[in-house]
C-alpha positions as a Markdown table, in Angstrom:
| # | Residue | x | y | z |
|---|---|---|---|---|
| 1 | Met | 116.5 | 89.4 | 60.7 |
| 2 | Pro | 120.6 | 89.7 | 61.8 |
| 3 | Asp | 122.2 | 86.9 | 63.7 |
| 4 | Phe | 122.7 | 87.9 | 67.3 |
| 5 | Leu | 125.6 | 87.3 | 69.6 |
| 6 | Lys | 125.1 | 85.6 | 72.6 |
| 7 | Thr | 124.3 | 88.6 | 75.1 |
| 8 | Leu | 124.2 | 89.2 | 78.7 |
| 9 | Phe | 121.9 | 92.5 | 80.3 |
| 10 | Val | 122.8 | 92.8 | 84.3 |
| 11 | Asn | 121.9 | 94.8 | 86.6 |
| 12 | Pro | 125.6 | 93.9 | 88.4 |
| 13 | Pro | 126.4 | 93.2 | 92.5 |
| 14 | Thr | 126.7 | 96.3 | 94.4 |
| 15 | Phe | 125.7 | 97.3 | 98.2 |
| 16 | Glu | 122.9 | 95.1 | 100.4 |
| 17 | Gly | 119.9 | 95.9 | 99.4 |
| 18 | Tyr | 121.2 | 98.9 | 97.0 |
| 19 | Asp | 118.2 | 100.3 | 94.7 |
| 20 | Gly | 120.4 | 101.7 | 91.8 |
| 21 | Gly | 119.3 | 99.8 | 88.8 |
| 22 | Ala | 117.5 | 100.3 | 85.7 |
| 23 | Gly | 114.2 | 102.3 | 86.9 |
| 24 | Ala | 115.3 | 103.6 | 90.3 |
| 25 | Arg | 115.5 | 107.8 | 90.2 |
| 26 | Tyr | 117.6 | 107.8 | 93.9 |
| 27 | Gln | 120.3 | 105.1 | 93.4 |
| 28 | Cys | 120.5 | 104.3 | 97.1 |
| 29 | Arg | 119.8 | 101.7 | 99.7 |
| 30 | Arg | 116.0 | 102.6 | 100.7 |
| 31 | Glu | 114.7 | 102.8 | 104.5 |
| 32 | Val | 112.8 | 99.5 | 104.0 |
| 33 | Arg | 113.9 | 96.7 | 101.6 |
| 34 | Ser | 112.5 | 97.7 | 98.1 |
| 35 | Phe | 113.6 | 97.7 | 94.2 |
| 36 | Trp | 112.3 | 98.9 | 91.1 |
| 37 | Tyr | 112.2 | 96.8 | 88.3 |
| 38 | Pro | 114.6 | 97.2 | 85.7 |
| 39 | Thr | 112.4 | 98.2 | 82.3 |
| 40 | Trp | 115.4 | 100.1 | 81.0 |
| 41 | Leu | 117.6 | 97.3 | 80.7 |
| 42 | Ala | 114.8 | 94.8 | 80.2 |
| 43 | Gln | 113.8 | 96.8 | 76.6 |
| 44 | Pro | 116.8 | 95.9 | 75.0 |
| 45 | Ala | 116.8 | 92.6 | 76.1 |
| 46 | Ala | 113.5 | 92.0 | 74.3 |
| 47 | Met | 114.9 | 93.0 | 71.6 |
| 48 | Val | 117.4 | 91.1 | 71.3 |
| 49 | Pro | 116.5 | 87.6 | 70.5 |
| 50 | Gly | 118.3 | 85.0 | 73.0 |
| 51 | Ser | 119.5 | 87.5 | 75.1 |
| 52 | Arg | 119.1 | 86.8 | 79.4 |
| 53 | Leu | 118.8 | 90.2 | 81.7 |
| 54 | Ile | 120.0 | 89.3 | 85.1 |
| 55 | Asp | 118.7 | 91.7 | 87.9 |
| 56 | Ala | 121.3 | 91.0 | 90.9 |
| 57 | Pro | 120.4 | 92.8 | 93.8 |
| 58 | Pro | 117.1 | 91.4 | 94.2 |
| 59 | Asp | 118.3 | 88.4 | 93.7 |
| 60 | Asp | 120.9 | 88.7 | 96.4 |
| 61 | Leu | 123.5 | 87.5 | 93.7 |
| 62 | Thr | 127.0 | 88.0 | 94.4 |
| 63 | Val | 130.0 | 89.4 | 92.0 |
| 64 | Asp | 131.3 | 85.4 | 92.2 |
| 65 | Gln | 127.6 | 84.2 | 91.3 |
| 66 | Val | 127.6 | 86.6 | 88.3 |
| 67 | Ala | 130.6 | 87.2 | 87.0 |
| 68 | Pro | 131.1 | 83.6 | 85.6 |
| 69 | Leu | 128.5 | 83.7 | 83.6 |
| 70 | Ala | 130.7 | 86.2 | 80.8 |
| 71 | Lys | 132.1 | 82.3 | 79.6 |
| 72 | Glu | 128.8 | 81.9 | 78.4 |
| 73 | Tyr | 128.5 | 85.0 | 76.8 |
| 74 | Glu | 130.2 | 87.7 | 73.8 |
| 75 | Arg | 128.3 | 90.8 | 74.7 |
| 76 | Val | 127.2 | 91.8 | 78.5 |
| 77 | Val | 126.0 | 94.8 | 78.2 |
| 78 | Val | 126.1 | 96.6 | 82.2 |
| 79 | His | 123.9 | 99.3 | 83.7 |
| 80 | Thr | 125.6 | 101.7 | 86.0 |
| 81 | Ser | 124.8 | 104.6 | 88.0 |
| 82 | Thr | 126.9 | 107.7 | 89.5 |
| 83 | Pro | 127.2 | 106.1 | 92.9 |
| 84 | Ser | 128.2 | 102.7 | 92.2 |
| 85 | Phe | 130.1 | 103.2 | 88.7 |
| 86 | Asn | 133.3 | 102.5 | 90.3 |
| 87 | Asn | 132.4 | 98.9 | 91.8 |
| 88 | Asp | 130.3 | 98.3 | 88.5 |
| 89 | Ala | 133.8 | 99.3 | 86.4 |
| 90 | Arg | 135.7 | 96.6 | 89.1 |
| 91 | Phe | 132.7 | 94.3 | 87.7 |
| 92 | Ala | 133.2 | 95.1 | 84.4 |
| 93 | Ala | 137.1 | 93.9 | 85.1 |
| 94 | Arg | 136.1 | 90.8 | 86.9 |
| 95 | Leu | 134.2 | 89.5 | 83.6 |
| 96 | Lys | 137.0 | 90.3 | 81.7 |
| 97 | Glu | 139.0 | 88.3 | 83.8 |
| 98 | Glu | 136.2 | 85.3 | 83.2 |
| 99 | Asn | 136.3 | 85.7 | 79.5 |
| 100 | Pro | 138.8 | 88.2 | 77.9 |
| 101 | Asn | 137.1 | 87.9 | 74.1 |
| 102 | Val | 133.9 | 89.7 | 75.7 |
| 103 | Val | 133.2 | 92.9 | 74.9 |
| 104 | Val | 132.0 | 94.4 | 77.7 |
| 105 | Gly | 129.7 | 97.8 | 77.3 |
| 106 | Met | 128.1 | 99.9 | 80.0 |
| 107 | Val | 124.8 | 101.8 | 79.5 |
| 108 | Gly | 123.0 | 104.7 | 81.9 |
| 109 | Ala | 122.8 | 108.3 | 83.2 |
| 110 | Gln | 126.3 | 108.4 | 84.3 |
| 111 | Val | 128.1 | 107.5 | 80.6 |
| 112 | Ser | 125.6 | 108.9 | 79.2 |
| 113 | Val | 126.9 | 112.0 | 80.6 |
| 114 | Leu | 130.1 | 111.4 | 80.8 |
| 115 | Pro | 131.0 | 109.2 | 78.1 |
| 116 | Glu | 134.9 | 109.8 | 77.7 |
| 117 | Glu | 135.6 | 110.4 | 81.9 |
| 118 | Ser | 133.4 | 106.4 | 82.3 |
| 119 | Leu | 136.0 | 105.1 | 79.7 |
| 120 | Lys | 138.9 | 106.3 | 81.5 |
| 121 | Gly | 137.4 | 105.1 | 84.7 |
| 122 | Ala | 136.6 | 101.5 | 83.6 |
| 123 | Pro | 139.2 | 100.2 | 81.1 |
| 124 | Ala | 137.7 | 97.2 | 81.4 |
| 125 | Val | 134.7 | 98.4 | 79.6 |
| 126 | Asp | 135.1 | 98.6 | 75.5 |
| 127 | Trp | 132.5 | 100.9 | 75.0 |
| 128 | Val | 129.7 | 103.4 | 76.9 |
| 129 | Ser | 126.1 | 104.7 | 75.5 |
| 130 | Val | 125.4 | 108.0 | 74.9 |
| 131 | Gly | 121.8 | 108.9 | 74.9 |
| 132 | Glu | 118.9 | 106.2 | 74.5 |
| 133 | Phe | 120.6 | 103.0 | 74.5 |
| 134 | Asp | 117.6 | 100.2 | 73.3 |
| 135 | Tyr | 118.8 | 100.0 | 69.5 |
| 136 | Thr | 122.7 | 100.7 | 70.4 |
| 137 | Cys | 122.6 | 97.2 | 72.1 |
| 138 | Val | 120.3 | 96.0 | 69.4 |
| 139 | Asp | 123.3 | 96.9 | 67.0 |
| 140 | Val | 126.2 | 95.8 | 69.4 |
| 141 | Ala | 124.4 | 92.3 | 69.8 |
| 142 | Ala | 123.9 | 92.1 | 66.5 |
| 143 | Gly | 128.3 | 92.4 | 65.8 |
| 144 | Lys | 128.0 | 95.7 | 64.3 |
| 145 | Pro | 131.4 | 97.0 | 64.2 |
| 146 | Leu | 131.1 | 100.0 | 67.1 |
| 147 | Ser | 132.5 | 102.6 | 64.6 |
| 148 | Glu | 129.2 | 102.3 | 62.8 |
| 149 | Ile | 126.8 | 102.0 | 65.6 |
| 150 | Asp | 125.1 | 105.5 | 66.5 |
| 151 | Gly | 124.7 | 106.6 | 70.1 |
| 152 | Leu | 128.4 | 105.5 | 71.8 |
| 153 | Ala | 131.8 | 106.1 | 72.5 |
| 154 | Tyr | 134.4 | 103.4 | 72.2 |
| 155 | Arg | 138.0 | 103.3 | 72.5 |
| 156 | Lys | 140.2 | 103.0 | 69.3 |
| 157 | Asn | 143.8 | 103.5 | 69.3 |
| 158 | Gly | 144.0 | 104.2 | 72.9 |
| 159 | Glu | 141.4 | 107.2 | 72.4 |
| 160 | Val | 138.3 | 107.9 | 73.5 |
| 161 | Val | 136.0 | 108.1 | 70.1 |
| 162 | Arg | 132.2 | 109.2 | 69.9 |
| 163 | Thr | 130.0 | 107.9 | 67.1 |
| 164 | Ala | 126.9 | 110.2 | 65.7 |
| 165 | Glu | 124.0 | 110.9 | 67.7 |
| 166 | Arg | 121.5 | 108.5 | 67.8 |
| 167 | Pro | 118.3 | 110.3 | 67.1 |
| 168 | Val | 115.2 | 110.6 | 69.7 |
| 169 | Ile | 113.3 | 107.7 | 69.5 |
| 170 | Thr | 109.7 | 108.6 | 68.4 |
| 171 | Asp | 107.9 | 105.6 | 67.7 |
| 172 | Met | 107.3 | 104.2 | 71.3 |
| 173 | Asp | 104.7 | 101.5 | 69.7 |
| 174 | Ala | 107.5 | 100.1 | 67.9 |
| 175 | Phe | 109.0 | 98.2 | 70.9 |
| 176 | Pro | 107.9 | 95.1 | 71.7 |
| 177 | Ser | 107.0 | 94.1 | 75.6 |
| 178 | Val | 109.3 | 93.5 | 78.5 |
| 179 | Leu | 106.7 | 91.5 | 79.7 |
| 180 | Asp | 108.4 | 88.4 | 78.4 |
| 181 | Val | 111.5 | 89.1 | 79.9 |
| 182 | Tyr | 110.2 | 89.9 | 83.1 |
| 183 | Arg | 108.4 | 86.3 | 83.1 |
| 184 | Arg | 111.5 | 84.5 | 81.7 |
| 185 | Asp | 114.3 | 85.8 | 83.8 |
| 186 | Leu | 113.3 | 87.8 | 86.5 |
| 187 | Thr | 111.8 | 86.6 | 89.9 |
| 188 | Ile | 108.6 | 88.7 | 90.7 |
| 189 | Pro | 108.0 | 88.1 | 94.8 |
| 190 | Asn | 111.2 | 89.4 | 95.1 |
| 191 | Tyr | 110.9 | 93.1 | 94.4 |
| 192 | Phe | 109.3 | 95.0 | 97.5 |
| 193 | Asn | 107.8 | 98.2 | 97.5 |
| 194 | Gly | 106.7 | 100.1 | 100.7 |
| 195 | Tyr | 103.6 | 101.5 | 99.7 |
| 196 | Leu | 102.7 | 99.2 | 96.5 |
| 197 | Gln | 100.6 | 95.8 | 97.5 |
| 198 | His | 103.4 | 93.0 | 96.9 |
| 199 | Pro | 103.5 | 91.5 | 94.5 |
| 200 | Tyr | 103.1 | 94.2 | 92.2 |
| 201 | Leu | 104.6 | 95.1 | 89.0 |
| 202 | Ser | 105.8 | 98.4 | 86.5 |
| 203 | Leu | 106.0 | 99.5 | 83.2 |
| 204 | Tyr | 106.3 | 102.1 | 80.9 |
| 205 | Thr | 104.2 | 103.7 | 78.6 |
| 206 | Gly | 106.0 | 106.7 | 77.4 |
| 207 | Arg | 109.3 | 108.1 | 78.0 |
| 208 | Gly | 110.3 | 112.0 | 78.8 |
| 209 | Cys | 109.1 | 114.8 | 81.2 |
| 210 | Lys | 107.9 | 118.1 | 79.6 |
| 211 | Ser | 108.7 | 119.4 | 83.6 |
| 212 | Arg | 112.1 | 121.2 | 84.4 |
| 213 | Cys | 113.0 | 119.9 | 87.8 |
| 214 | Thr | 116.0 | 120.7 | 88.5 |
| 215 | Phe | 116.9 | 117.4 | 90.6 |
| 216 | Cys | 115.3 | 115.4 | 88.1 |
| 217 | Leu | 118.0 | 112.6 | 86.7 |
| 218 | Trp | 116.3 | 110.8 | 83.5 |
| 219 | Pro | 114.2 | 114.0 | 81.9 |
| 220 | Gln | 118.0 | 115.7 | 82.0 |
| 221 | Thr | 120.3 | 112.4 | 80.2 |
| 222 | Ile | 118.3 | 110.0 | 79.3 |
| 223 | Gly | 114.9 | 110.3 | 79.0 |
| 224 | Gly | 114.9 | 114.1 | 77.1 |
| 225 | His | 111.7 | 117.0 | 77.9 |
| 226 | Leu | 108.9 | 115.4 | 75.5 |
| 227 | Tyr | 106.9 | 113.2 | 76.4 |
| 228 | Arg | 106.5 | 110.4 | 73.6 |
| 229 | Val | 104.1 | 107.6 | 74.1 |
| 230 | Arg | 102.5 | 104.4 | 73.3 |
| 231 | Ser | 98.9 | 104.3 | 71.9 |
| 232 | Val | 96.2 | 103.5 | 74.4 |
| 233 | Glu | 95.4 | 100.3 | 72.4 |
| 234 | Ser | 99.0 | 99.1 | 72.8 |
| 235 | Val | 98.7 | 100.0 | 76.3 |
| 236 | Glu | 95.5 | 98.2 | 76.8 |
| 237 | Ala | 96.5 | 95.0 | 75.2 |
| 238 | Glu | 99.6 | 95.0 | 76.7 |
| 239 | Met | 97.6 | 95.0 | 80.7 |
| 240 | Ala | 95.2 | 92.5 | 79.6 |
| 241 | Arg | 98.0 | 90.5 | 78.7 |
| 242 | Ala | 100.1 | 91.5 | 81.8 |
| 243 | Lys | 97.1 | 90.4 | 83.6 |
| 244 | Arg | 97.1 | 86.9 | 82.0 |
| 245 | Leu | 101.1 | 86.0 | 82.6 |
| 246 | Phe | 101.3 | 87.3 | 86.4 |
| 247 | Pro | 97.8 | 86.1 | 87.9 |
| 248 | Glu | 99.9 | 86.7 | 91.1 |
| 249 | Val | 100.3 | 90.4 | 90.8 |
| 250 | Lys | 98.0 | 92.5 | 93.3 |
| 251 | Glu | 99.4 | 95.9 | 91.9 |
| 252 | Phe | 100.4 | 97.1 | 88.3 |
| 253 | Phe | 102.8 | 100.4 | 88.7 |
| 254 | Phe | 102.8 | 102.7 | 85.8 |
| 255 | Asp | 106.5 | 104.5 | 86.0 |
| 256 | Asp | 106.2 | 107.2 | 83.3 |
| 257 | Asp | 107.5 | 110.5 | 85.2 |
| 258 | Thr | 104.7 | 111.7 | 85.2 |
| 259 | Leu | 102.1 | 109.5 | 83.8 |
| 260 | Thr | 99.3 | 112.6 | 84.3 |
| 261 | Asp | 100.7 | 115.0 | 82.3 |
| 262 | Asn | 98.4 | 114.1 | 79.0 |
| 263 | Leu | 95.2 | 114.0 | 80.5 |
| 264 | Pro | 93.2 | 113.0 | 78.1 |
| 265 | Arg | 95.2 | 109.9 | 77.2 |
| 266 | Val | 95.3 | 109.0 | 81.3 |
| 267 | Glu | 91.5 | 109.1 | 81.3 |
| 268 | Glu | 91.1 | 107.0 | 78.1 |
| 269 | Ile | 93.9 | 104.3 | 80.0 |
| 270 | Ala | 91.9 | 104.5 | 83.1 |
| 271 | Arg | 88.8 | 103.7 | 81.7 |
| 272 | Arg | 90.3 | 100.8 | 79.3 |
| 273 | Leu | 92.0 | 99.3 | 82.6 |
| 274 | Gly | 88.9 | 99.7 | 84.2 |
| 275 | Arg | 87.5 | 97.6 | 81.6 |
| 276 | Ile | 90.4 | 94.9 | 82.0 |
| 277 | Gly | 89.3 | 94.8 | 86.0 |
| 278 | Leu | 93.2 | 96.3 | 87.2 |
| 279 | Thr | 94.1 | 97.5 | 90.4 |
| 280 | Trp | 96.7 | 100.2 | 89.4 |
| 281 | Ser | 98.8 | 103.0 | 90.5 |
| 282 | Cys | 101.5 | 105.9 | 88.8 |
| 283 | Asn | 103.5 | 109.0 | 89.5 |
| 284 | Ala | 101.5 | 112.4 | 89.4 |
| 285 | Lys | 102.4 | 116.0 | 90.1 |
| 286 | Pro | 100.3 | 117.5 | 92.9 |
| 287 | Asn | 98.0 | 119.6 | 90.1 |
| 288 | Val | 95.5 | 116.8 | 88.8 |
| 289 | Pro | 92.3 | 118.0 | 88.6 |
| 290 | Arg | 89.5 | 116.2 | 90.3 |
| 291 | Ala | 87.5 | 115.4 | 87.1 |
| 292 | Thr | 90.8 | 113.0 | 86.1 |
| 293 | Leu | 91.4 | 111.8 | 89.3 |
| 294 | Glu | 87.6 | 110.5 | 89.5 |
| 295 | Ile | 87.7 | 109.0 | 86.4 |
| 296 | Met | 90.9 | 107.0 | 87.6 |
| 297 | Arg | 89.7 | 106.2 | 90.7 |
| 298 | Ala | 86.2 | 105.1 | 89.3 |
| 299 | Asn | 88.7 | 102.8 | 86.8 |
| 300 | Gly | 91.0 | 101.1 | 89.4 |
| 301 | Leu | 93.4 | 103.5 | 90.5 |
| 302 | Arg | 94.7 | 102.8 | 93.9 |
| 303 | Leu | 97.2 | 104.8 | 94.6 |
| 304 | Leu | 99.5 | 108.3 | 93.9 |
| 305 | Leu | 103.4 | 109.0 | 94.0 |
| 306 | Val | 103.2 | 112.5 | 94.6 |
| 307 | Gly | 106.6 | 114.6 | 94.4 |
| 308 | Tyr | 105.5 | 117.4 | 97.1 |
| 309 | Glu | 109.2 | 117.7 | 97.2 |
| 310 | Ser | 109.1 | 121.5 | 99.7 |
| 311 | Gly | 106.5 | 123.1 | 101.7 |
| 312 | Asn | 108.0 | 126.2 | 100.9 |
| 313 | Gln | 106.9 | 127.5 | 97.5 |
| 314 | Gln | 110.4 | 129.9 | 97.0 |
| 315 | Val | 112.5 | 126.4 | 97.6 |
| 316 | Leu | 109.8 | 125.0 | 95.3 |
| 317 | Asn | 109.9 | 127.9 | 92.5 |
| 318 | Asn | 113.9 | 127.6 | 93.0 |
| 319 | Met | 113.7 | 123.7 | 91.6 |
| 320 | Lys | 111.5 | 124.9 | 88.7 |
| 321 | Lys | 108.7 | 122.4 | 90.4 |
| 322 | Gly | 106.1 | 124.1 | 88.9 |
| 323 | Thr | 103.2 | 123.6 | 91.5 |
| 324 | Arg | 101.8 | 126.3 | 93.7 |
| 325 | Leu | 101.0 | 125.0 | 97.5 |
| 326 | Asp | 97.2 | 126.3 | 97.1 |
| 327 | Ile | 97.4 | 124.0 | 94.1 |
| 328 | Ile | 99.0 | 120.7 | 96.0 |
| 329 | Arg | 96.3 | 121.5 | 99.2 |
| 330 | Arg | 93.8 | 121.3 | 97.2 |
| 331 | Phe | 94.7 | 118.1 | 95.4 |
| 332 | Ser | 95.8 | 116.1 | 98.4 |
| 333 | Lys | 91.4 | 117.5 | 99.7 |
| 334 | Asp | 90.8 | 115.4 | 96.1 |
| 335 | Cys | 93.0 | 112.6 | 96.5 |
| 336 | Arg | 91.4 | 112.1 | 100.3 |
| 337 | Glu | 87.7 | 112.5 | 99.4 |
| 338 | Leu | 87.6 | 110.1 | 96.5 |
| 339 | Gly | 89.9 | 106.9 | 98.8 |
| 340 | Ile | 92.7 | 107.7 | 96.7 |
| 341 | Lys | 95.7 | 106.9 | 98.6 |
| 342 | Val | 99.2 | 109.0 | 98.2 |
| 343 | His | 102.7 | 108.1 | 98.8 |
| 344 | Gly | 104.5 | 111.5 | 98.9 |
| 345 | Thr | 108.1 | 112.0 | 98.4 |
| 346 | Phe | 110.5 | 115.1 | 99.6 |
| 347 | Ile | 113.6 | 116.4 | 99.1 |
| 348 | Leu | 115.8 | 118.2 | 101.6 |
| 349 | Gly | 118.7 | 120.2 | 100.6 |
| 350 | Met | 117.2 | 122.0 | 97.2 |
| 351 | Pro | 118.8 | 125.5 | 96.9 |
| 352 | Gly | 117.1 | 128.2 | 99.1 |
| 353 | Glu | 116.6 | 125.4 | 102.3 |
| 354 | Thr | 117.3 | 126.7 | 105.2 |
| 355 | Pro | 116.1 | 125.3 | 108.6 |
| 356 | Glu | 113.1 | 127.0 | 109.0 |
| 357 | Thr | 112.3 | 125.9 | 105.5 |
| 358 | Ile | 112.9 | 121.9 | 106.4 |
| 359 | Arg | 110.8 | 122.7 | 109.4 |
| 360 | Glu | 107.8 | 124.3 | 106.9 |
| 361 | Thr | 108.3 | 121.3 | 104.8 |
| 362 | Ile | 108.1 | 118.9 | 108.2 |
| 363 | Glu | 104.8 | 120.4 | 109.3 |
| 364 | Phe | 103.3 | 120.7 | 105.6 |
| 365 | Ala | 103.7 | 117.1 | 105.5 |
| 366 | Cys | 102.1 | 116.1 | 107.9 |
| 367 | Glu | 99.6 | 118.7 | 106.9 |
| 368 | Met | 98.7 | 117.0 | 103.7 |
| 369 | Asp | 99.3 | 113.7 | 105.6 |
| 370 | Pro | 100.0 | 110.9 | 102.7 |
| 371 | Glu | 99.5 | 107.5 | 103.6 |
| 372 | Thr | 103.2 | 107.1 | 103.2 |
| 373 | Ile | 106.4 | 109.3 | 102.4 |
| 374 | Gln | 110.0 | 108.9 | 101.2 |
| 375 | Val | 112.3 | 111.8 | 102.4 |
| 376 | Ser | 115.7 | 112.2 | 100.3 |
| 377 | Leu | 118.3 | 114.4 | 100.3 |
| 378 | Ala | 119.0 | 116.6 | 97.4 |
| 379 | Ala | 122.2 | 114.6 | 95.3 |
| 380 | Pro | 123.0 | 116.4 | 92.4 |
| 381 | Tyr | 123.6 | 114.1 | 89.5 |
| 382 | Pro | 125.8 | 114.9 | 86.9 |
| 383 | Gly | 123.9 | 116.2 | 83.6 |
| 384 | Thr | 121.7 | 117.5 | 85.7 |
| 385 | Tyr | 121.0 | 121.4 | 86.4 |
| 386 | Leu | 121.4 | 121.0 | 89.9 |
| 387 | Tyr | 124.9 | 119.4 | 89.6 |
| 388 | Lys | 125.5 | 122.6 | 87.5 |
| 389 | Gln | 124.2 | 125.2 | 90.0 |
| 390 | Ala | 126.3 | 123.1 | 93.1 |
| 391 | Gln | 129.4 | 123.5 | 90.5 |
| 392 | Glu | 129.2 | 127.2 | 89.9 |
| 393 | Asn | 128.3 | 128.1 | 93.5 |
| 394 | Gly | 130.5 | 125.7 | 95.7 |
| 395 | Trp | 127.8 | 123.6 | 97.0 |
| 396 | Leu | 129.5 | 120.3 | 96.6 |
| 397 | Glu | 130.5 | 118.7 | 99.6 |
| 398 | Ala | 131.3 | 115.0 | 98.2 |
| 399 | Gln | 132.8 | 114.3 | 94.5 |
| 400 | Ser | 129.6 | 112.4 | 92.7 |
| 401 | Ser | 130.8 | 109.1 | 93.0 |
| 402 | Asp | 130.4 | 109.6 | 97.2 |
| 403 | Leu | 126.4 | 110.4 | 96.8 |
| 404 | Val | 126.3 | 107.3 | 99.4 |
| 405 | Asp | 128.1 | 105.9 | 102.1 |
| 406 | Thr | 130.0 | 102.5 | 102.2 |
| 407 | His | 125.9 | 101.2 | 102.9 |
| 408 | Gly | 124.4 | 102.3 | 99.7 |
| 409 | Val | 122.9 | 105.1 | 102.6 |
| 410 | Gln | 122.4 | 108.5 | 100.7 |
| 411 | His | 125.1 | 111.2 | 102.0 |
| 412 | Ala | 124.3 | 115.0 | 102.1 |
| 413 | Ala | 126.3 | 116.0 | 99.1 |
| 414 | Leu | 125.4 | 119.7 | 99.0 |
| 415 | Asn | 126.5 | 122.3 | 101.9 |
| 416 | Tyr | 125.1 | 125.7 | 102.3 |
| 417 | Pro | 125.8 | 128.6 | 104.3 |
| 418 | Gly | 124.0 | 128.3 | 107.2 |
| 419 | Leu | 122.7 | 124.6 | 106.7 |
| 420 | Thr | 125.4 | 122.0 | 106.5 |
| 421 | Ser | 125.5 | 119.0 | 105.1 |
| 422 | Thr | 125.5 | 117.0 | 108.6 |
| 423 | Met | 122.1 | 119.5 | 109.4 |
| 424 | Met | 120.3 | 117.7 | 107.0 |
| 425 | Phe | 121.5 | 114.6 | 107.3 |
| 426 | Glu | 120.2 | 114.7 | 110.9 |
| 427 | Ser | 117.3 | 116.5 | 109.7 |
| 428 | Val | 115.5 | 113.6 | 107.2 |
| 429 | Asp | 115.5 | 111.2 | 110.8 |
| 430 | Glu | 113.1 | 114.0 | 112.5 |
| 431 | Phe | 111.4 | 113.9 | 109.5 |
| 432 | Tyr | 110.6 | 110.8 | 109.5 |
| 433 | Arg | 110.3 | 110.8 | 113.2 |
| 434 | Arg | 107.8 | 113.7 | 113.0 |
| 435 | Phe | 106.0 | 112.3 | 110.2 |
| 436 | Tyr | 105.5 | 108.4 | 111.3 |
| 437 | Phe | 105.6 | 108.9 | 115.3 |
| 438 | Arg | 102.2 | 110.8 | 115.3 |
| 439 | Pro | 99.3 | 109.1 | 117.4 |
| 440 | Arg | 96.6 | 109.5 | 114.1 |
| 441 | Lys | 99.1 | 107.9 | 111.4 |
| 442 | Met | 100.5 | 105.5 | 113.6 |
| 443 | Phe | 97.1 | 104.3 | 114.6 |
| 444 | Ser | 95.9 | 104.8 | 110.7 |
| 445 | Leu | 99.1 | 102.4 | 109.8 |
| 446 | Leu | 97.9 | 99.5 | 113.3 |
| 447 | Gly | 94.4 | 99.8 | 111.1 |
| 448 | Gly | 96.1 | 99.0 | 107.8 |
| 449 | Met | 97.4 | 96.1 | 109.5 |
| 450 | Ile | 94.1 | 94.6 | 111.5 |
| 451 | Gly | 92.0 | 91.9 | 109.4 |
| 452 | Asp | 94.8 | 91.0 | 107.1 |
| 453 | Arg | 97.6 | 88.7 | 108.2 |
| 454 | Gln | 99.7 | 89.2 | 105.0 |
| 455 | Val | 99.5 | 93.2 | 105.6 |
| 456 | Met | 100.8 | 92.2 | 109.1 |
| 457 | Lys | 103.6 | 90.4 | 108.4 |
| 458 | Arg | 105.0 | 92.7 | 105.9 |
| 459 | Arg | 104.9 | 96.0 | 107.8 |
| 460 | Val | 106.5 | 94.1 | 111.0 |
| 461 | Arg | 109.3 | 93.5 | 108.6 |
| 462 | Glu | 109.4 | 96.6 | 107.3 |
| 463 | Gly | 109.1 | 98.2 | 110.5 |
| 464 | Val | 112.5 | 96.0 | 111.7 |
| 465 | Glu | 113.9 | 97.5 | 108.6 |
| 466 | Phe | 113.3 | 101.3 | 109.3 |
| 467 | Phe | 114.5 | 101.2 | 112.8 |
| 468 | His | 117.7 | 99.8 | 111.2 |
| 469 | Phe | 117.7 | 102.5 | 109.1 |
| 470 | Leu | 117.3 | 104.9 | 111.9 |
| 471 | Arg | 119.9 | 103.1 | 113.9 |
| 472 | Glu | 122.4 | 103.4 | 110.9 |
| 473 | Arg | 122.1 | 106.9 | 110.1 |
| 474 | Lys | 122.5 | 107.7 | 113.9 |
| 475 | Arg | 126.0 | 105.8 | 113.9 |
| 476 | Glu | 126.6 | 107.7 | 110.9 |
| 477 | Ile | 125.7 | 111.3 | 112.5 |
| 478 | Ala | 128.3 | 109.8 | 115.2 |
| 479 | Ala | 130.8 | 109.2 | 112.6 |
| 480 | Ala | 130.6 | 112.3 | 110.9 |
| 481 | Ala | 130.9 | 114.6 | 114.5 |
| 482 | Lys | 133.8 | 112.5 | 115.2 |
| 483 | Val | 135.4 | 113.4 | 112.3 |
| 484 | Ser | 134.4 | 117.1 | 112.1 |
| 485 | Ala | 135.8 | 117.6 | 115.8 |
| 486 | Ala | 139.1 | 115.5 | 114.9 |
| 487 | Thr | 140.0 | 118.5 | 112.1 |
| 488 | Glu | 138.7 | 121.7 | 114.0 |
């Protein structure tokens, strides 16, 4: 084994409450305080002996608290995202001020897709990853010259040089578990998620997604469309160990893009989780057969995170979702009958969207009646087909760095004839109000609070945060209206 240099992995400080780390699909501040685990950074950290992982946002750490640590390290790996890139570039510069000799690298979808532009936009950064970055980080931490490391771009004599592409990783069982990094470096109670039991813990059992959704970030930039998986035996062993290491955790979430893509595998995983005695949840498309749902539910499944996206079939077709409304209705009915809770996600502003299709989607969401929802605005991240479409058709209302406002809240980045960015932004507020302020839904949520003091305290906190979020959106809408009126 080579001698490793002292290496720090950082999800840097940014907007207050910003969930843009190495695990978030939509990088922004949520309606209620929530954070995904930085699994994409934890994986290489688990492969570099003596390293440390700092996830600044959940711990409310500031730049002044984190940056001085650069003095103690020889290598720093910073995860960045498109909305936070400019902030992260300034953070990298601060690291260099603290330690001019430290070698700083950036990883994430933004730099993977735009390596040359990223290096030019972040002068303090020495290298950026291209593609999967696990073994690239290992080679950097081992002290190999940048020119000899596949899968990155770096500066040489003032020019940006790209090394050879790194092969796609196929042996997922070769990865060490991230559990030890979680236990050593992360504050588990600080990871909130509005629809998962608290505290929760999330992991991956594989990478990649065979679906071709035009908006989805990770499969089009880093993960790829080939679903590469760990063996069922490896998953079982890790989850048995997770239960021992984290007895306080109430729910385990599998964050594979679509765990249910491989039905025989997910059924076998479910049976083994059932033997361990875990409560668990996962991502799923709304097309899982009832027979599979029954096996999952009988073996500890509590909730599915489901990308409904739209209630209009043509909009679903336009985004290449690969789902049908009739199948979605059957799936939702099966989940209700089996007692499987659903957190439904929806996107407003995809190609083909109109005020009428938005109304259809709101009505569809109320009909499907998932336990909770998340409503996002279409976000054209560089590297996605949606971004390419937006450029070719002149739909971009904002630059990619402007996908969020100064508080980290999503902007409406696209603009269509007959559907302006302001109309889309306002529709998010209407969507939430029409879904949650129905008497049936309000009584349902109240029923979940009665009899459980912890749930009561949590829901009250989330309610305060949610109404604060809606007030901020109103102020944003008012400010946008003033700017629009001033320019007319």
